FIDO-909424 format. One line per field, with one value per residue: chain; residue in three letters; x, y, z of N, C-alpha, C in turn. Coordinates in Angstrom, 3 decimals, always signed. Example, Ala and Ser with C-alpha at 12.3 -4.5 7.8 and 13.67 -1.06 7.14 Angstrom:
bati: A,A
markol: ALA,SER
n_xx: +13.190,+12.850
n_yy: -5.690,-2.250
n_zz: +7.800,+7.080
ca_xx: +12.300,+13.670
ca_yy: -4.500,-1.060
ca_zz: +7.800,+7.140
c_xx: +13.200,+12.900
c_yy: -3.300,+0.030
c_zz: +7.800,+7.870
end
This chain:
bati: A,A,A,A,A,A,A,A,A,A,A,A,A,A,A,A,A,A,A,A,A,A,A,A,A,A,A,A,A,A,A,A,A,A,A,A,A,A,A,A,A,A,A,A,A,A,A,A,A,A,A,A,A,A,A,A,A,A,A,A,A,A,A,A,A,A,A,A,A,A,A,A,A,A,A,A,A,A,A,A,A,A,A,A,A,A,A,A,A,A,A,A,A,A,A,A,A,A,A,A,A,A,A,A,A,A,A,A,A,A,A,A,A,A,A,A,A,A,A,A,A,A,A,A,A,A,A,A,A,A,A,A,A,A,A,A,A,A,A,A,A,A,A,A,A,A,A,A,A,A,A,A,A,A,A,A,A,A,A,A,A
markol: MET,SER,GLU,MET,ASP,GLU,LYS,ASP,ARG,ARG,ALA,ALA,GLN,THR,VAL,PHE,ASN,THR,LEU,CYS,SER,ALA,LEU,ASP,SER,ILE,GLU,TYR,HIS,TYR,LYS,LYS,ASP,GLU,GLU,GLU,LEU,GLU,VAL,SER,TYR,ASN,VAL,GLN,GLY,ASP,ASP,LEU,PRO,MET,ASP,PHE,THR,ILE,SER,VAL,PHE,GLY,ASP,ARG,ASP,VAL,VAL,ARG,LEU,LEU,SER,PHE,LEU,PRO,PHE,ARG,VAL,SER,GLN,GLU,ARG,LEU,THR,ASP,ILE,THR,MET,ALA,ILE,CYS,TRP,ILE,ASN,ASP,HIS,LEU,LEU,ASN,GLY,ASN,PHE,ASP,ILE,THR,LEU,GLU,ARG,GLY,GLN,ILE,THR,PHE,ARG,MET,THR,GLN,SER,TYR,ARG,ASP,SER,LEU,ILE,ASP,MET,GLU,LEU,PHE,LYS,TYR,MET,ILE,PHE,VAL,SER,ILE,ASN,THR,VAL,ASP,GLU,TYR,ASN,ASP,ARG,LEU,PHE,MET,VAL,SER,GLN,GLY,LYS,MET,THR,MET,GLU,GLU,LEU,GLN,ALA,ALA,GLU,GLU,GLU
n_xx: +90.608,+88.939,+88.514,+88.745,+90.280,+92.960,+93.373,+93.823,+96.191,+97.849,+98.431,+99.510,+101.679,+103.390,+103.348,+104.961,+107.290,+108.217,+108.707,+111.077,+112.756,+113.163,+114.480,+116.557,+117.895,+118.635,+120.620,+120.134,+120.468,+118.130,+115.138,+113.031,+109.644,+108.053,+106.021,+104.005,+104.148,+106.362,+108.712,+111.744,+113.820,+116.766,+118.149,+120.916,+120.334,+120.937,+120.975,+119.087,+119.040,+117.291,+114.321,+112.534,+109.454,+107.832,+104.740,+102.741,+99.278,+97.338,+94.470,+93.531,+94.464,+96.921,+100.011,+101.900,+103.991,+105.778,+107.254,+108.804,+109.474,+112.490,+111.929,+109.713,+107.169,+106.283,+103.405,+102.736,+104.092,+102.450,+100.385,+102.023,+103.635,+101.780,+100.606,+102.596,+103.247,+100.968,+101.457,+103.456,+102.427,+100.676,+102.762,+103.539,+103.982,+103.595,+102.754,+102.714,+102.875,+101.985,+100.654,+100.363,+98.181,+98.134,+100.513,+102.542,+103.634,+105.388,+104.874,+105.992,+104.082,+103.028,+101.107,+99.847,+97.687,+97.266,+95.485,+93.899,+96.129,+99.562,+102.443,+105.573,+109.015,+110.308,+108.158,+108.624,+110.945,+110.817,+108.985,+110.686,+112.868,+111.576,+110.472,+112.582,+113.910,+111.894,+111.402,+114.087,+114.630,+112.870,+112.877,+114.561,+113.933,+111.472,+111.984,+113.486,+111.028,+109.547,+110.833,+110.705,+112.772,+112.572,+110.526,+107.310,+107.550,+110.342,+110.332,+109.111,+110.679,+113.085,+111.838,+111.720,+114.202
n_yy: +68.325,+69.781,+68.774,+71.103,+72.553,+71.013,+71.537,+74.129,+74.316,+72.870,+74.833,+76.828,+76.024,+75.561,+77.920,+79.174,+77.631,+78.441,+80.867,+80.591,+79.869,+81.976,+83.656,+82.039,+82.418,+84.657,+84.906,+85.150,+85.386,+83.841,+83.229,+80.324,+79.477,+76.846,+75.925,+78.145,+78.854,+81.242,+83.386,+85.167,+87.790,+90.253,+93.360,+95.562,+98.813,+101.713,+103.658,+103.067,+99.865,+97.165,+95.021,+92.431,+90.303,+87.709,+86.445,+83.614,+83.214,+80.818,+80.569,+82.574,+82.943,+84.880,+86.669,+88.206,+90.944,+92.577,+95.001,+96.265,+99.408,+100.336,+101.835,+104.091,+106.524,+109.009,+110.394,+113.410,+113.550,+112.065,+113.636,+115.111,+112.722,+111.357,+112.515,+112.979,+109.997,+109.631,+111.258,+110.347,+107.748,+108.457,+108.649,+106.497,+103.399,+100.535,+99.033,+100.272,+102.541,+102.073,+103.201,+102.399,+103.922,+103.858,+102.634,+103.840,+102.842,+102.354,+100.735,+99.143,+97.881,+95.121,+93.409,+90.702,+88.896,+85.431,+83.953,+82.073,+82.082,+81.835,+82.085,+83.220,+82.943,+85.617,+87.341,+87.422,+88.073,+91.183,+92.129,+92.014,+93.455,+95.728,+96.551,+96.854,+98.656,+100.759,+101.059,+101.732,+104.062,+105.603,+105.368,+106.823,+109.333,+109.328,+108.658,+111.252,+113.074,+111.929,+112.747,+115.013,+116.813,+117.265,+118.905,+118.903,+120.574,+119.992,+117.036,+117.245,+118.378,+117.148,+114.561,+115.834,+116.183
n_zz: +102.953,+100.078,+96.721,+95.035,+96.808,+96.549,+94.058,+93.967,+95.595,+94.279,+92.163,+93.455,+94.244,+92.271,+91.077,+93.382,+93.320,+90.744,+91.485,+93.311,+91.316,+89.991,+91.697,+92.204,+89.736,+89.511,+91.390,+94.075,+97.661,+99.873,+101.864,+102.302,+103.018,+102.627,+103.685,+103.936,+101.578,+100.966,+100.251,+101.722,+101.438,+101.615,+100.508,+100.162,+99.728,+97.965,+100.116,+102.381,+104.244,+102.361,+103.191,+101.845,+100.876,+99.541,+98.911,+98.287,+97.421,+97.536,+97.843,+96.894,+94.466,+94.202,+94.431,+96.161,+97.132,+99.461,+101.087,+104.227,+105.484,+106.922,+109.194,+111.862,+111.627,+113.537,+115.177,+114.900,+112.642,+110.606,+108.870,+106.708,+105.941,+104.764,+102.825,+101.220,+100.600,+99.293,+96.911,+95.644,+95.144,+93.233,+91.020,+90.560,+88.338,+88.901,+91.921,+95.278,+97.840,+101.574,+104.425,+107.803,+109.965,+112.609,+114.066,+112.129,+110.271,+107.174,+104.461,+101.011,+98.564,+96.506,+93.809,+92.316,+90.104,+89.437,+88.628,+86.090,+84.460,+83.260,+84.869,+84.412,+85.213,+84.232,+84.880,+87.778,+88.049,+86.996,+89.159,+91.065,+90.565,+89.634,+92.199,+94.133,+92.792,+93.040,+95.983,+96.740,+95.365,+96.594,+99.423,+101.162,+100.741,+101.821,+104.568,+105.277,+105.014,+107.014,+108.971,+109.059,+107.494,+105.100,+102.726,+101.206,+98.862,+98.275,+98.099,+95.637,+93.731,+93.766,+92.444,+90.294,+89.001
ca_xx: +90.754,+88.336,+88.919,+89.339,+91.511,+93.913,+93.858,+94.684,+97.471,+98.946,+98.651,+100.019,+102.963,+103.656,+103.857,+106.098,+108.435,+108.801,+109.305,+112.100,+113.674,+113.844,+115.349,+118.034,+118.416,+119.417,+121.735,+119.729,+119.997,+116.805,+114.757,+111.840,+108.947,+107.498,+104.302,+103.282,+104.616,+106.478,+109.893,+112.238,+115.277,+117.323,+118.884,+121.391,+119.988,+122.122,+121.376,+119.115,+118.765,+115.401,+113.692,+111.356,+108.580,+107.071,+104.022,+101.799,+98.247,+96.248,+92.894,+92.948,+95.193,+97.765,+101.134,+101.647,+105.115,+105.925,+108.759,+108.445,+110.547,+112.785,+111.918,+108.396,+106.505,+105.552,+102.115,+102.861,+104.506,+101.603,+99.995,+103.101,+104.056,+100.443,+100.689,+103.942,+103.093,+99.930,+101.832,+104.444,+101.723,+100.101,+103.377,+103.964,+103.073,+103.365,+103.239,+102.418,+103.386,+100.874,+100.945,+99.537,+98.234,+98.226,+102.113,+103.442,+104.721,+105.310,+105.073,+105.611,+103.241,+103.009,+100.400,+99.749,+96.915,+97.682,+93.988,+93.925,+97.075,+100.663,+103.494,+107.134,+110.389,+110.320,+107.335,+108.864,+112.071,+110.172,+108.326,+111.829,+113.799,+111.033,+110.290,+113.814,+114.435,+111.053,+111.587,+115.382,+114.435,+111.756,+112.813,+115.102,+112.983,+109.981,+112.624,+113.670,+110.097,+109.340,+111.926,+110.776,+113.764,+112.047,+109.256,+106.484,+107.777,+111.416,+110.180,+108.529,+111.701,+113.377,+111.321,+112.025,+115.936
ca_yy: +69.329,+69.394,+68.929,+72.579,+72.916,+70.428,+72.239,+75.507,+74.179,+72.657,+76.036,+77.673,+75.415,+75.854,+79.140,+79.259,+77.047,+79.555,+82.164,+80.500,+79.552,+83.297,+84.200,+81.387,+82.509,+86.087,+84.250,+86.083,+84.575,+83.974,+82.143,+80.078,+78.599,+75.691,+75.411,+79.290,+79.624,+82.587,+83.965,+86.890,+88.237,+91.455,+93.933,+96.871,+100.168,+102.826,+104.637,+102.146,+98.416,+96.843,+93.598,+91.912,+89.417,+87.542,+85.291,+83.201,+82.871,+79.789,+80.748,+84.012,+82.958,+85.960,+86.973,+89.756,+91.120,+93.485,+95.626,+97.247,+100.587,+100.145,+103.233,+104.542,+107.877,+109.753,+110.895,+114.280,+113.736,+111.228,+114.201,+115.159,+111.443,+110.604,+113.358,+112.770,+108.978,+109.858,+111.891,+108.964,+106.876,+109.322,+108.631,+105.072,+102.449,+99.405,+98.626,+101.652,+102.509,+102.236,+103.455,+101.932,+105.018,+103.406,+102.161,+104.583,+101.791,+102.363,+99.409,+98.934,+96.762,+95.003,+92.604,+90.130,+87.621,+84.295,+83.214,+81.502,+82.560,+81.259,+82.862,+82.553,+83.702,+86.974,+88.078,+87.666,+89.129,+91.858,+92.420,+92.137,+94.478,+97.315,+96.654,+96.960,+100.081,+101.726,+101.365,+102.292,+105.610,+106.630,+104.981,+107.884,+110.798,+109.252,+108.703,+112.621,+113.690,+111.712,+113.493,+117.030,+117.309,+117.348,+119.277,+118.322,+120.831,+119.474,+116.409,+117.164,+119.010,+115.978,+113.530,+116.233,+115.896
ca_zz: +101.661,+99.024,+95.500,+94.777,+97.427,+96.270,+92.893,+94.361,+96.310,+93.492,+91.265,+94.418,+94.681,+90.685,+90.904,+94.195,+92.757,+89.345,+91.890,+93.692,+90.338,+89.320,+92.556,+91.976,+88.565,+89.710,+92.517,+95.393,+98.887,+100.017,+103.180,+102.091,+103.930,+101.965,+104.120,+103.993,+100.443,+101.051,+100.611,+101.868,+101.000,+101.951,+99.499,+100.467,+98.548,+97.909,+101.292,+103.354,+103.753,+102.228,+103.134,+101.065,+101.357,+98.309,+99.356,+97.198,+98.286,+96.842,+97.924,+95.965,+93.262,+93.878,+94.810,+97.191,+97.538,+100.500,+101.730,+105.338,+105.624,+108.402,+110.348,+112.002,+111.527,+114.551,+114.776,+114.505,+111.212,+109.833,+107.617,+105.987,+105.081,+104.209,+101.788,+100.690,+100.014,+97.998,+95.571,+95.293,+94.378,+91.905,+90.120,+89.922,+87.476,+89.659,+93.293,+96.027,+99.333,+102.359,+105.896,+108.909,+110.849,+114.442,+113.906,+111.436,+109.565,+105.851,+103.254,+99.612,+98.183,+94.775,+93.585,+91.054,+90.182,+88.413,+88.007,+84.629,+83.773,+83.278,+85.334,+84.166,+85.887,+83.961,+85.662,+88.971,+87.973,+87.079,+90.255,+92.042,+90.082,+89.887,+94.009,+94.548,+92.461,+93.616,+97.318,+96.602,+95.114,+97.551,+100.881,+101.640,+100.710,+102.840,+105.669,+105.205,+105.129,+108.309,+110.236,+108.920,+107.060,+103.670,+102.463,+99.783,+97.795,+97.954,+97.419,+94.226,+93.016,+93.658,+91.666,+88.597,+88.939
c_xx: +89.822,+89.091,+89.645,+90.219,+93.000,+94.549,+94.531,+95.822,+98.513,+99.362,+99.625,+101.639,+103.745,+104.286,+105.051,+107.629,+109.239,+109.337,+111.049,+113.244,+113.916,+114.402,+116.792,+118.622,+119.370,+120.326,+121.309,+119.770,+118.703,+116.488,+113.584,+111.102,+107.946,+106.098,+103.783,+103.740,+105.200,+108.249,+110.633,+113.400,+115.635,+118.299,+119.358,+121.337,+121.071,+122.250,+120.786,+118.582,+117.284,+115.151,+112.394,+110.862,+108.121,+105.822,+102.967,+100.449,+97.327,+94.913,+92.406,+93.687,+96.124,+99.026,+101.353,+103.359,+105.060,+107.413,+108.241,+109.826,+111.004,+112.876,+110.193,+108.522,+105.763,+104.404,+101.889,+103.313,+103.423,+101.025,+100.973,+103.418,+102.832,+100.319,+101.545,+103.843,+101.558,+100.494,+102.839,+103.381,+101.225,+101.412,+104.161,+103.060,+102.607,+103.733,+102.572,+103.019,+101.832,+101.471,+99.834,+99.531,+98.393,+99.957,+103.116,+104.371,+104.170,+105.636,+104.960,+104.663,+102.848,+102.363,+100.193,+99.054,+97.319,+96.454,+93.865,+95.172,+98.502,+101.584,+104.949,+107.977,+110.197,+109.808,+107.707,+110.011,+111.729,+109.673,+109.842,+112.496,+112.759,+110.788,+111.332,+114.220,+113.262,+111.521,+113.071,+115.616,+113.673,+111.956,+113.554,+114.536,+111.917,+110.807,+112.664,+112.288,+109.634,+109.978,+111.980,+111.923,+113.442,+110.551,+108.600,+107.067,+109.671,+111.531,+109.804,+109.710,+112.363,+113.127,+111.881,+113.241,+116.176
c_yy: +68.854,+69.428,+69.912,+73.091,+72.449,+71.000,+73.518,+75.546,+74.006,+73.712,+76.838,+77.493,+75.599,+77.090,+79.810,+78.854,+77.992,+80.776,+81.842,+80.127,+81.112,+84.046,+83.474,+81.573,+83.765,+85.975,+85.242,+84.905,+84.978,+82.960,+82.206,+79.205,+78.272,+75.859,+76.843,+79.894,+81.101,+82.724,+85.157,+86.837,+89.986,+91.860,+94.865,+97.790,+100.842,+103.503,+103.282,+100.596,+98.185,+95.289,+93.572,+90.509,+89.022,+86.448,+85.099,+82.685,+81.944,+80.169,+81.870,+84.098,+84.323,+85.774,+88.243,+89.892,+92.426,+93.761,+96.464,+98.114,+100.684,+101.504,+103.502,+105.840,+108.020,+110.143,+112.009,+114.609,+113.122,+112.361,+114.585,+113.773,+111.028,+111.600,+112.947,+111.214,+109.086,+110.792,+111.052,+108.526,+107.093,+108.930,+107.313,+104.357,+101.307,+99.322,+100.408,+101.420,+102.868,+102.696,+103.144,+103.300,+104.810,+103.453,+103.156,+103.879,+101.952,+101.087,+99.573,+97.617,+96.573,+93.311,+91.791,+88.853,+86.710,+83.577,+83.049,+81.970,+81.486,+82.254,+82.225,+83.446,+85.247,+87.633,+88.419,+88.383,+90.601,+92.951,+92.662,+93.399,+95.907,+97.327,+97.448,+98.677,+101.577,+102.264,+102.243,+103.676,+106.343,+106.378,+106.398,+109.059,+110.246,+109.225,+110.417,+113.456,+113.348,+112.026,+114.924,+117.538,+117.589,+117.651,+118.639,+119.095,+120.510,+118.091,+115.883,+117.552,+117.715,+114.993,+114.466,+116.287,+114.795
c_zz: +100.594,+97.851,+94.931,+95.328,+97.065,+94.767,+92.710,+94.758,+95.069,+92.583,+92.077,+94.203,+93.508,+90.883,+92.111,+93.661,+91.456,+90.347,+92.371,+92.458,+89.730,+90.391,+92.378,+90.630,+88.722,+90.908,+93.830,+96.694,+99.602,+101.026,+102.372,+103.009,+102.896,+102.278,+103.911,+102.527,+100.455,+101.204,+101.066,+101.893,+101.431,+100.831,+100.208,+99.563,+98.498,+99.151,+102.765,+103.247,+103.478,+102.239,+102.398,+101.307,+100.265,+98.764,+98.058,+97.999,+97.357,+96.879,+97.130,+94.823,+93.070,+94.500,+95.316,+97.497,+98.517,+101.139,+103.004,+105.486,+106.929,+109.379,+110.541,+111.962,+112.597,+114.148,+114.426,+112.941,+110.139,+108.593,+106.915,+105.268,+104.250,+102.838,+100.646,+99.710,+99.085,+96.948,+94.856,+94.293,+93.102,+90.676,+89.403,+89.139,+88.107,+90.708,+94.041,+97.332,+100.184,+103.493,+106.774,+110.010,+112.324,+114.765,+113.441,+110.550,+107.956,+104.933,+102.090,+99.422,+96.653,+94.715,+92.269,+90.830,+89.148,+88.102,+86.726,+83.975,+83.973,+83.685,+85.090,+85.168,+85.597,+84.855,+87.150,+89.039,+87.960,+88.513,+91.354,+91.903,+90.385,+91.504,+94.166,+93.748,+92.737,+95.316,+97.364,+96.452,+96.014,+99.148,+101.867,+101.939,+101.723,+104.544,+105.851,+105.928,+106.625,+109.327,+110.045,+108.493,+105.501,+103.624,+101.322,+98.661,+97.285,+97.327,+96.037,+93.237,+93.044,+92.633,+90.219,+88.359,+87.975
end
């Protein structure tokens, strides 16, 4: 491992330790993978269960949070769900929803660079709470659109309520 690689690894480990401290401070139960610098945890939302994974990438100085929604979108619903995701993303301040067209998997993603920065527990708490609120707010609506039980007009009206 080169000098730069070791420096990056130490910085990533520090960020990872701060992440774990943030989760401990809010008393979340989580699984951690020290080797991969990754944690995962579950939250029961108002309607659907939510799974989250936060990873630290030392080679890129980035923290990435992912939440895979617990359903798949059929090929015939891809146009509607893609339009819904675009509309929702346009209204989000932090994070975004993605979809893999081949598998119909919707993911919420939020990233944060820590290059030349200090990251404290408050940033991680912010990422955790904003992602939970965002996924919980939209996962049921995206599910309804994916099932053909909600139109774009109804999605937009629900946002205005």
